[in-house]
C-alpha positions in Angstrom: 0.0 0.0 0.0 2.7 2.5 0.9 6.5 2.6 1.0 6.4 4.7 4.1 7.5 3.0 7.3 4.4 2.2 9.5 3.7 4.9 12.0 5.4 7.7 10.0 3.8 10.1 7.5 5.2 10.7 4.1 6.1 14.2 5.2 8.1 12.9 8.2 9.9 10.4 5.9 10.9 13.2 3.5 12.1 15.4 6.4 14.2 12.5 7.8 15.8 12.0 4.3 16.5 15.7 4.0 18.2 15.9 7.4 20.3 12.8 6.6 21.3 14.3 3.3 22.2 17.6 5.0 24.4 15.7 7.5 26.1 13.6 4.7 26.9 16.8 2.7 28.3 18.5 5.8 30.5 15.5 6.6 31.8 15.4 3.0 32.5 19.2 2.8 34.2 19.2 6.2 36.5 16.3 5.1 38.0 18.3 2.2 41.7 18.3 2.8 43.3 19.9 -0.2 46.0 22.4 0.6 44.0 25.1 -1.2 41.0 24.6 1.1 43.1 24.4 4.3 45.0 27.7 3.3 42.3 29.8 1.8 39.2 29.1 3.9 40.6 30.2 7.2 41.6 33.5 5.6 38.1 33.9 4.2 36.6 33.2 7.6 38.8 35.8 9.3 38.1 38.4 6.7 34.3 37.8 6.8 34.1 37.9 10.6 32.3 41.1 11.7 31.6 41.9 8.0 35.2 43.4 7.7 35.5 42.0 4.1 32.4 43.7 2.9 33.1 47.1 4.6 36.6 46.9 2.9 35.0 46.1 -0.4 32.6 49.1 0.0 35.5 51.4 0.9 37.5 50.3 -2.2 34.5 50.8 -4.5 33.9 54.2 -3.0 37.6 55.4 -3.3 38.4 53.7 -6.7 35.2 54.1 -8.5 32.9 56.8 -9.7 29.2 57.6 -8.9 28.0 54.2 -9.9 30.4 52.4 -7.6 29.6 54.7 -4.7 26.0 54.0 -5.2 26.7 50.2 -5.4 28.6 50.4 -2.2 25.8 52.2 -0.4 23.1 49.9 -1.7 25.2 46.9 -0.8 25.8 48.0 2.8 22.1 48.6 3.2 21.4 45.1 1.8 24.0 43.6 4.1 22.4 45.3 7.1 18.9 44.0 6.2 20.3 40.5 5.6 22.0 40.4 9.0 18.9 41.8 10.7 16.6 39.2 9.2 19.0 36.2 9.7 20.5 37.0 13.1 17.8 39.0 14.9 14.7 37.3 13.5 15.3 33.8 12.0 17.9 32.6 14.6 15.5 33.6 17.4 12.6 31.8 15.8 14.4 28.6 14.9 17.0 27.3 17.3 18.9 24.6 15.5 22.1 23.1 17.0 25.3 23.4 15.1 26.5 20.2 13.3 27.7 17.6 15.7 31.5 17.6 16.3 31.8 14.0 15.1 31.0 15.2 11.6 33.9 17.6 11.6 37.4 16.1 11.4 39.5 19.2 12.1 40.1 21.7 14.9 37.9 24.5 13.4 35.0 22.8 15.1 36.1 24.3 18.5 35.7 27.9 17.3 32.0 27.8 16.5 29.5 30.3 17.9 26.9 29.2 20.4 24.0 30.8 18.5 21.5 28.9 16.4 22.9 27.3 13.3 19.9 28.3 11.2 20.3 30.3 9.0 23.9 31.3 8.2 24.2 35.0 9.0 27.6 35.2 7.4 26.2 33.8 4.1 23.2 36.1 4.2 25.4 39.2 4.6 27.9 38.0 1.9 25.2 37.2 -0.7 23.2 40.3 0.3 26.2 42.5 -0.3 27.3 40.8 -3.6 23.8 40.6 -5.1 23.1 44.3 -4.3 26.5 45.3 -5.9 25.7 43.2 -9.0 22.3 45.0 -9.4 24.1 48.4 -9.7 27.6 47.5 -11.0 27.8 44.0 -12.6 31.6 44.0 -12.9 32.1 44.7 -9.2 29.2 42.3 -8.4 31.1 39.5 -10.1 34.2 40.3 -8.2 32.2 40.3 -4.9 30.5 37.0 -5.8 33.8 35.1 -5.6 34.5 35.8 -1.9 30.7 35.4 -1.1 30.8 31.9 -2.5 34.0 31.2 -0.5 32.2 32.4 2.7 29.3 30.0 2.1 31.7 27.1 1.5 33.8 28.0 4.6 30.7 28.0 6.9 30.0 24.4 6.1 33.6 23.3 5.9 34.4 24.7 9.4 31.4 22.9 10.9 29.6 26.2 11.8 26.6 25.4 9.6 24.7 22.7 7.6 24.4 23.3 3.8 20.7 24.0 4.3 21.6 26.8 6.8 23.8 28.3 4.1 21.2 27.9 1.4 18.6 29.8 3.4 21.1 32.4 4.3 21.8 32.9 0.6 18.0 33.2 -0.1 17.8 35.9 2.7 20.7 37.8 1.1 19.1 37.6 -2.4 15.7 38.8 -1.1 17.4 41.6 0.8 19.2 42.8 -2.3 16.0 42.6 -4.3 14.1 44.6 -1.6 16.8 47.3 -1.3 16.8 47.8 -5.1 13.0 47.8 -5.4 12.0 49.6 -2.2 12.6 53.2 -3.5 10.5 52.6 -6.6 7.7 51.0 -4.5 7.7 53.9 -2.0 7.6 56.5 -4.9 4.6 54.7 -6.4 2.7 54.8 -3.2 3.5 58.5 -2.7 2.4 59.5 -6.3 
């Protein structure tokens, strides 16, 4: 009659499969041992801590660019702020998910994890929010910012700070924040007129 284990609903079976897939992908990414991964990702983590990387990128765009780059920097910082607010002040308080278990992570980075909820990744939300907002105003700078944003997302899983699903939801929050920041002035103007 049904392939679902007796006593469980199809929804619960799907959720269990999803969680197991998330754990397997976390374990696989945490076990990457290439020299490139072990050298670059800690530098990325350090630069992204406290959003230093994105403030520095905004400063470089402001100093090195023209009006378009200054606008991109301002929009990106606003998007980053909204992304952090939604992910850290709202979502993490609504959904308390433990960090990936230490047995999934084979390296010492697992000891440096925050105590806050794993869901969603605030670092990823900020990174994607910044890069996507820049891309909406200055595509060349946006492409340049996308590279470290992807590295931040990978680092969050590799270090054991997040599951891949935490990072994916963080990326969605970042994209939504960038979209909202770009659209909000037009929507407000329409309401006023």
